[in-house]
C-alpha positions as CSV (number, residue, x, y, z in Angstrom):
1,M,187.6,155.5,239.4
2,G,184.7,157.3,240.9
3,P,183.5,160.7,240.2
4,P,185.4,163.7,241.5
5,S,184.5,164.7,245.0
6,G,181.3,166.7,245.1
7,L,180.8,166.5,241.4
8,D,177.2,165.4,241.4
9,G,174.4,166.4,243.9
10,E,171.5,164.2,244.8
11,D,168.2,164.7,243.1
12,G,165.5,163.5,245.5
13,P,161.8,164.0,245.0
14,G,161.4,167.5,243.7
15,G,165.1,168.1,244.3
16,L,166.1,168.6,240.7
17,E,163.3,171.2,240.2
18,R,164.4,173.1,243.3
19,R,168.1,172.9,242.3
20,V,167.3,174.1,238.8
21,A,165.2,177.0,240.1
22,R,168.0,178.0,242.6
23,G,170.5,177.6,239.8
24,L,168.4,179.9,237.6
25,A,168.3,182.5,240.4
26,W,172.1,182.5,240.8
27,T,172.5,182.6,237.0
28,L,170.3,185.6,237.0
29,V,172.5,187.3,239.6
30,D,175.6,186.3,237.6
31,T,174.4,187.3,234.2
32,W,172.3,190.4,235.0
33,G,174.9,191.7,237.5
34,R,177.7,191.1,235.1
35,Q,175.8,192.7,232.2
36,L,174.9,195.8,234.4
37,L,178.6,196.1,235.3
38,N,179.6,195.7,231.6
39,L,177.0,198.1,230.4
40,A,178.1,200.7,232.9
41,V,181.7,200.3,231.8
42,F,180.6,200.3,228.1
43,L,178.7,203.5,228.6
44,V,181.8,205.2,230.0
45,L,184.1,203.8,227.3
46,A,181.7,204.8,224.6
47,R,182.0,208.4,225.8
48,L,185.8,208.2,226.0
49,L,186.7,206.3,222.9
50,D,186.0,206.7,219.2
51,P,184.0,204.3,216.9
52,A,187.2,203.4,215.2
53,D,188.7,202.1,218.5
54,F,185.7,199.8,218.9
55,G,185.9,198.7,215.3
56,L,189.6,197.8,215.6
57,V,189.1,195.7,218.7
58,A,185.9,194.1,217.3
59,L,188.0,193.0,214.2
60,A,190.7,191.5,216.5
61,A,188.0,189.8,218.6
62,V,186.7,187.9,215.6
63,F,190.0,185.9,215.5
64,V,190.4,185.7,219.3
65,Q,186.9,184.5,220.0
66,F,187.1,181.9,217.2
67,A,190.2,180.4,218.7
68,Q,188.7,180.3,222.2
69,L,186.0,178.0,220.9
70,V,188.6,175.4,220.1
71,V,190.4,175.5,223.5
72,D,188.4,172.8,225.3
73,Q,187.2,171.1,222.1
74,G,183.7,170.7,223.5
75,L,185.0,168.5,226.3
76,G,183.4,170.7,229.0
77,D,180.0,170.0,227.5
78,A,180.9,166.3,227.2
79,L,181.7,166.2,230.9
80,I,178.3,167.8,231.7
81,Q,176.4,165.4,229.4
82,R,177.9,162.1,230.6
83,R,175.7,160.1,233.1
84,E,178.8,158.5,234.6
85,L,182.0,160.5,235.1
86,S,185.4,159.6,236.6
87,T,188.4,161.7,237.8
88,S,190.3,160.3,234.8
89,H,187.7,162.0,232.4
90,V,188.1,165.3,234.1
91,D,191.9,165.2,234.3
92,T,192.2,164.3,230.7
93,A,189.9,167.1,229.6
94,F,191.9,169.6,231.6
95,W,195.3,168.7,230.1
96,V,194.0,168.6,226.6
97,A,192.4,172.0,227.0
98,L,195.6,173.5,228.5
99,A,197.8,172.0,225.7
100,T,195.4,173.3,223.1
101,G,195.4,176.8,224.6
102,A,199.2,176.9,224.5
103,V,199.3,175.9,220.9
104,L,196.7,178.5,219.9
105,T,198.6,181.2,221.7
106,L,201.8,180.4,219.8
107,A,199.9,180.2,216.5
108,L,198.3,183.7,216.9
109,L,201.7,185.2,218.0
110,L,203.1,183.9,214.6
111,L,200.0,184.7,212.5
112,A,199.2,188.2,213.8
113,G,201.3,189.9,211.1
114,P,199.9,188.0,208.2
115,I,196.3,188.5,209.4
116,A,196.8,192.3,209.8
117,A,198.4,192.5,206.4
118,V,195.4,190.7,204.7
119,L,193.0,193.1,206.4
120,S,195.2,196.2,205.8
121,E,195.1,197.0,209.5
122,P,198.7,197.2,210.8
123,D,197.5,198.3,214.3
124,L,196.0,194.8,214.7
125,V,199.4,193.1,215.1
126,P,200.2,194.0,218.8
127,I,196.5,193.8,219.8
128,L,196.2,190.2,218.4
129,R,199.5,189.2,220.1
130,V,198.4,190.4,223.5
131,L,194.9,188.9,223.2
132,S,196.5,185.5,222.3
133,L,197.3,185.1,226.0
134,T,193.6,184.7,226.8
135,F,193.7,181.3,225.2
136,V,195.7,179.8,228.0
137,L,193.6,181.7,230.5
138,S,190.5,180.2,229.0
139,A,192.0,176.7,229.2
140,L,192.6,177.2,232.9
141,T,188.9,177.9,233.6
142,S,187.0,175.8,231.0
143,I,186.9,172.5,232.9
144,Q,186.3,174.1,236.3
145,V,183.3,175.9,234.8
146,A,182.0,172.6,233.4
147,I,182.3,170.9,236.8
148,L,180.4,173.7,238.5
149,R,177.7,173.7,235.8
150,R,177.3,169.9,236.1
151,R,176.8,170.3,239.9
152,L,174.4,173.2,239.2
153,A,176.7,175.2,241.5
154,F,175.8,178.5,239.8
155,R,176.4,180.5,243.0
156,S,180.2,179.9,242.8
157,L,180.1,180.8,239.1
158,A,178.3,184.0,239.8
159,A,180.9,185.2,242.4
160,R,183.7,184.5,240.0
161,A,182.1,186.2,237.0
162,L,181.1,189.4,238.9
163,A,184.6,189.8,240.4
164,A,186.2,189.4,237.0
165,S,183.9,191.8,235.3
166,L,184.3,194.5,238.0
167,G,188.1,194.3,237.9
168,G,188.3,194.3,234.1
169,G,186.0,197.3,233.9
170,V,188.1,199.3,236.4
171,V,191.2,198.5,234.3
172,G,189.5,199.5,231.0
173,I,188.1,202.8,232.3
174,A,191.5,203.7,233.9
175,M,193.3,203.1,230.6
176,A,190.8,205.0,228.6
177,I,191.1,208.0,230.9
178,L,194.8,207.9,230.6
179,G,194.5,208.0,226.8
180,F,195.3,204.5,225.7
181,G,192.6,204.4,223.1
182,A,191.8,200.9,221.7
183,W,194.2,199.4,224.2
184,A,191.7,200.3,227.0
185,L,189.4,197.6,225.5
186,V,192.3,195.2,225.3
187,G,193.2,195.8,228.9
188,Q,189.7,195.2,230.0
189,L,189.5,191.8,228.2
190,V,192.9,190.6,229.6
191,A,192.3,191.8,233.1
192,S,188.9,190.1,233.2
193,A,190.4,186.8,232.0
194,V,193.2,186.9,234.6
195,L,190.8,187.7,237.4
196,S,188.4,185.0,236.3
197,V,191.2,182.4,236.6
198,M,192.1,183.6,240.0
199,A,188.6,183.7,241.3
200,L,187.5,180.4,239.8
201,W,190.5,178.4,241.2
202,W,189.7,180.0,244.6
203,V,186.1,178.8,244.6
204,T,186.6,175.4,243.0
205,P,188.0,172.6,245.2
206,W,189.0,170.3,242.3
207,R,192.6,170.2,241.2
208,P,194.0,168.2,238.3
209,S,196.4,165.3,238.8
210,L,199.1,164.3,236.3
211,H,196.9,161.8,234.5
212,W,195.9,161.5,230.9
213,S,194.0,158.7,229.2
214,R,193.6,158.2,225.5
215,A,190.5,156.0,226.0
216,E,188.7,158.7,228.1
217,F,189.7,161.4,225.6
218,R,188.1,159.4,222.8
219,E,184.9,159.0,224.8
220,L,184.7,162.7,225.5
221,F,185.9,163.8,222.1
222,T,183.3,161.8,220.2
223,F,180.6,164.0,221.8
224,G,182.7,167.2,222.2
225,I,183.7,167.5,218.5
226,Q,180.1,167.8,217.5
227,V,179.5,170.5,220.1
228,M,182.7,172.3,219.1
229,G,181.9,172.1,215.4
230,G,178.5,173.6,216.1
231,D,179.9,176.4,218.2
232,I,182.5,177.2,215.5
233,L,179.7,177.3,212.8
234,T,177.6,179.6,215.0
235,F,180.6,181.8,215.6
236,L,181.3,182.0,211.8
237,S,177.7,182.7,211.2
238,R,177.6,185.5,213.7
239,N,181.0,187.1,212.9
240,A,181.1,186.9,209.1
241,D,179.2,190.2,209.1
242,N,182.0,191.9,211.2
243,L,184.7,190.6,208.8
244,L,182.8,191.6,205.7
245,I,181.9,195.1,207.0
246,G,185.5,195.7,208.3
247,A,187.0,194.5,205.0
248,F,184.6,196.3,202.6
249,L,183.2,199.3,204.5
250,G,186.0,200.1,207.1
251,T,186.4,200.3,210.8
252,V,184.0,203.3,211.4
253,P,180.9,201.5,209.9
254,L,182.1,198.4,211.8
255,G,182.2,200.4,215.0
256,F,178.6,201.5,214.6
257,Y,177.5,197.9,213.6
258,A,179.5,196.4,216.5
259,V,177.8,198.7,219.0
260,G,174.4,197.8,217.5
261,Y,175.2,194.1,217.7
262,R,176.6,194.6,221.2
263,I,173.2,195.8,222.3
264,L,171.6,192.7,220.8
265,S,174.3,190.5,222.4
266,V,173.8,192.0,225.8
267,S,170.1,191.4,225.6
268,Q,170.6,187.8,224.4
269,T,172.9,187.2,227.4
270,V,170.3,188.7,229.8
271,L,167.2,187.2,228.2
272,I,168.4,183.8,226.9
273,Q,171.8,182.7,228.1
274,V,170.6,182.7,231.7
275,T,168.3,179.8,231.0
276,R,170.5,178.1,228.5
277,K,173.3,177.8,231.1
278,V,170.9,175.9,233.4
279,S,168.8,174.0,230.8
280,F,171.5,171.9,229.3
281,P,172.8,170.3,232.6
282,A,169.2,170.0,233.7
283,F,168.1,168.2,230.5
284,S,171.2,166.0,230.7
285,R,170.2,164.7,234.2
286,I,166.8,163.4,232.8
287,Q,168.0,162.3,229.4
288,H,166.9,158.7,230.3
289,D,163.3,159.8,230.6
290,L,162.2,161.2,227.3
291,E,158.7,162.1,228.3
292,R,159.9,164.0,231.4
293,M,162.5,165.8,229.2
294,R,159.8,166.8,226.7
295,R,157.6,168.2,229.5
296,A,160.6,170.1,230.9
297,Y,161.4,171.5,227.5
298,F,157.8,172.8,227.2
299,R,158.0,174.4,230.6
300,V,161.3,176.0,230.0
301,T,160.1,177.5,226.7
302,R,156.9,178.8,228.2
303,A,158.7,180.4,231.2
304,A,161.5,181.9,229.2
305,G,159.2,183.0,226.4
306,V,157.5,185.3,228.9
307,V,160.8,187.3,229.0
308,I,162.3,186.6,225.6
309,M,159.5,187.5,223.2
310,P,158.3,190.8,224.7
311,G,161.9,191.7,225.6
312,Y,163.2,191.5,222.1
313,V,160.1,192.9,220.4
314,G,160.0,195.8,223.0
315,L,163.7,196.5,222.4
316,A,163.1,196.7,218.7
317,L,160.5,199.4,219.3
318,V,162.8,201.5,221.5
319,A,166.3,200.7,220.3
320,T,166.9,204.1,218.6
321,E,165.9,206.1,221.6
322,L,167.8,203.9,223.9
323,T,171.0,204.2,221.9
324,V,170.8,208.0,221.8
325,V,170.0,208.4,225.5
326,F,172.7,206.1,226.7
327,F,175.5,206.4,224.2
328,G,174.9,209.9,222.7
329,A,173.5,211.2,219.4
330,R,176.6,210.3,217.4
331,W,175.8,206.6,217.9
332,E,172.3,206.9,216.4
333,P,173.2,204.7,213.4
334,A,174.0,201.9,215.8
335,G,170.4,202.2,217.1
336,H,169.0,201.7,213.6
337,V,171.1,198.5,213.3
338,A,169.9,197.3,216.7
339,T,166.2,197.9,215.8
340,I,166.5,195.5,212.9
341,L,168.5,192.9,214.7
342,F,165.9,192.7,217.6
343,L,163.3,191.6,215.1
344,I,164.8,188.1,215.4
345,G,163.1,187.9,218.8
346,P,160.1,185.7,217.9
347,V,162.4,183.2,216.2
348,L,164.6,183.0,219.3
349,S,161.6,182.5,221.5
350,V,160.8,179.3,219.6
351,Q,164.2,177.8,219.1
352,A,166.3,179.2,221.9
353,F,166.8,175.9,223.7
354,S,166.6,173.5,220.8
355,N,170.4,172.8,220.8
356,A,170.5,172.3,224.5
357,L,167.8,169.6,224.2
358,L,169.3,167.9,221.2
359,N,172.8,167.8,222.9
360,A,171.3,166.5,226.2
361,A,169.3,163.8,224.3
362,G,172.6,162.6,222.7
363,H,172.1,164.1,219.2
364,P,174.8,166.7,218.9
365,E,175.2,165.8,215.2
366,V,171.7,167.2,214.5
367,A,172.5,170.5,216.3
368,F,175.7,170.6,214.3
369,R,173.9,170.0,211.0
370,F,171.4,172.8,211.7
371,R,174.2,175.2,212.5
372,L,176.0,174.2,209.3
373,V,172.9,175.1,207.2
374,S,172.5,178.3,209.2
375,T,176.1,179.4,208.7
376,V,176.0,178.8,204.9
377,V,172.8,180.8,204.6
378,N,174.0,183.6,206.9
379,V,177.3,184.1,205.1
380,A,175.7,184.1,201.7
381,G,173.2,186.7,202.9
382,F,175.9,188.9,204.4
383,A,177.9,188.8,201.2
384,V,174.9,189.9,199.2
385,A,173.9,192.6,201.7
386,V,177.2,194.2,202.6
387,P,177.4,196.5,199.5
388,F,174.1,198.1,200.6
389,G,175.4,199.1,204.1
390,I,175.2,197.9,207.7
391,T,171.4,198.0,208.0
392,A,171.1,195.6,205.0
393,V,173.5,193.2,206.7
394,A,171.4,193.3,209.9
395,A,168.3,192.6,207.8
396,A,170.0,189.6,206.2
397,F,170.7,188.2,209.7
398,V,167.0,188.4,210.6
399,V,165.6,187.1,207.4
400,R,167.9,184.0,207.7
401,G,166.3,183.3,211.1
402,Y,162.8,183.2,209.8
403,L,163.7,181.2,206.7
404,L,165.3,178.4,208.7
405,L,162.8,178.2,211.6
406,P,160.6,175.5,209.9
407,L,163.6,173.3,209.5
408,N,164.5,173.6,213.1
409,L,161.0,172.7,214.2
410,R,160.9,169.7,211.8
411,W,164.2,168.3,213.2
412,M,163.1,168.9,216.8
413,D,160.0,166.8,216.1
414,R,162.0,164.0,214.4
415,Y,165.0,163.7,216.8
416,A,163.7,165.0,220.1
417,G,160.0,164.1,220.0
418,I,158.8,167.7,220.1
419,P,155.5,167.9,218.1
420,T,155.5,171.2,216.2
421,R,151.9,172.2,216.6
422,E,151.7,171.2,220.3
423,Y,154.9,173.1,220.9
424,L,153.9,176.3,219.2
425,L,150.6,176.4,221.1
426,Q,152.7,176.7,224.3
427,L,153.6,180.2,223.2
428,R,150.3,181.5,221.9
429,G,149.3,183.4,225.0
430,V,152.7,185.0,225.2
431,A,152.5,186.0,221.5
432,M,149.1,187.6,221.9
433,A,150.2,189.5,225.0
434,T,153.3,190.7,223.1
435,A,151.1,191.9,220.2
436,L,149.0,193.9,222.7
437,M,152.1,195.5,224.1
438,V,153.3,196.4,220.6
439,V,150.1,198.2,219.8
440,A,150.3,200.2,223.1
441,V,154.0,201.2,222.7
442,L,153.4,202.2,219.0
443,A,150.5,204.4,220.1
444,V,152.8,206.1,222.7
445,K,155.6,206.5,220.1
446,L,153.3,208.1,217.5
447,S,151.7,210.4,219.9
448,L,154.7,211.6,221.9
449,E,157.6,211.5,219.5
450,P,156.9,214.9,217.9
451,V,156.6,216.7,221.2
452,V,159.1,215.2,223.7
453,G,162.8,214.4,223.7
454,P,164.2,210.8,223.4
455,G,164.7,210.4,227.1
456,A,161.1,211.2,228.0
457,L,159.9,209.1,225.1
458,L,162.0,206.1,226.1
459,G,160.7,206.4,229.7
460,A,157.0,206.5,228.5
461,E,157.5,203.5,226.1
462,V,159.1,201.3,228.8
463,L,156.5,202.2,231.4
464,V,153.6,201.3,229.0
465,A,155.4,198.0,227.9
466,L,155.9,197.0,231.6
467,V,152.2,197.5,232.3
468,T,150.5,196.2,229.1
469,F,152.4,192.9,228.7
470,P,151.8,191.5,232.2
471,A,148.2,192.7,232.0
472,G,147.7,191.1,228.6
473,L,149.2,187.8,229.9
474,W,147.0,187.9,232.9
475,L,144.0,188.3,230.6
476,L,145.0,185.8,227.9
477,D,147.2,183.1,229.6
478,R,146.9,182.9,233.4
479,P,148.3,179.4,233.7
480,T,151.6,180.5,232.1
481,L,151.7,183.5,234.4
482,R,151.1,181.3,237.5
483,E,153.8,178.9,236.3
484,V,156.4,181.7,236.0
485,V,155.4,182.9,239.5
486,G,155.9,179.3,240.8
487,V,159.4,179.1,239.3
488,V,160.3,182.5,241.0
489,A,158.9,181.2,244.3
490,M,161.1,178.0,244.1
491,A,164.1,180.2,243.2
492,I,163.7,182.3,246.4
493,P,164.1,180.0,249.5
494,L,161.5,181.8,251.6
495,R,159.9,178.7,252.9
496,R,163.2,177.4,254.2
497,R,163.8,180.6,256.0
498,A,160.3,180.5,257.5
499,R,161.2,177.1,259.0
């Protein structure tokens, strides 16, 4: 069988670069628009709900998000990575995902009571049972999302995501105003999932046929199981802290920690996930040309580093003021957590796209191996740190990142042909410009903090950062600055309009 209709676009001379740039532009619209909507909803909900409400739903989300990783068993990424794809591959992946989602829904319906009993949180039972419905909803969208990502059709994905976020936010705020408490957060999640299914099936022409092939499943599963295993390990690594804090310190400290981590998560989505969504399908298209893939990896890292490194470091400097201004003084402990978590920024600047490159190059087992090591170290660090409070847990997360960075660089050199020294030199100009920004922002903080309120201080710090980093990059690394401007120019189709 041939590929599904419209699955792959043509990549003529310069075509892939333009499609990637346009895909990046629409992913920015999707991600930043969705995060702005979610942030606005979150700000409202933070004023209407208590920390314990956020802590309770955060605890339930650990189990729900874990199960959602298993829904498509990595088959969506396997569809993206394959050079040749048939309708049989796509149909098989869809029916496997749907069957898995149904089994997971039934399992959580049965296990909600025992889970709540172990955690001594009886209020979790109905929340877990309602959220179990999202497994089937995820299954109904996972393969369509993979098809659109493979086509680099990020415009359709953006429309779907924005509609779902807006509708879910409206439901959540309405329920919070009506006094539903933690159920407002549950309603937001379920409404977003339902609307996502409706919107995605509206914009995606592909429909499944009643076909399933064991041979095609084996082909996809061989790749997908490595991706799924890595995703599960990353999830365990990032959520062991929530489980330990909830179990040993309670839902109120978990609420503060969850909000602090939410700030980090939002920034990661805005600063990193945008490019990750585009980089994996783009790397996969040129997997046969290792030298071209290496150059593309350098270019992606340089361009994204201009946003990631100063973004994270700058947020670490202003996280406390930002939290107080937007969420209120009672959430200040969450700001201290966020300050520590954002110190992971330089590590993410270096290794943000390593898994995407390894998977595209056909080495998902290496990405899985690194995530296994990372998970073991993370969980051990959290277990040691949790008796000392939520800031110690955040510090353990950051320390783990720096300890394992040399291992990541070594394996990227061995398995993907990325020489460590040459690669790190790609970011030296960005690092120096970021250091200049840090000095300027710290000078503002030390001089103004005693005499102005948090709002004015935050405004001054952001203004100084926005001026000093671009100026520093212009002075220290103009080629990278010109490269970023070139990517932006390709993303905005001005020349086509001029014709």
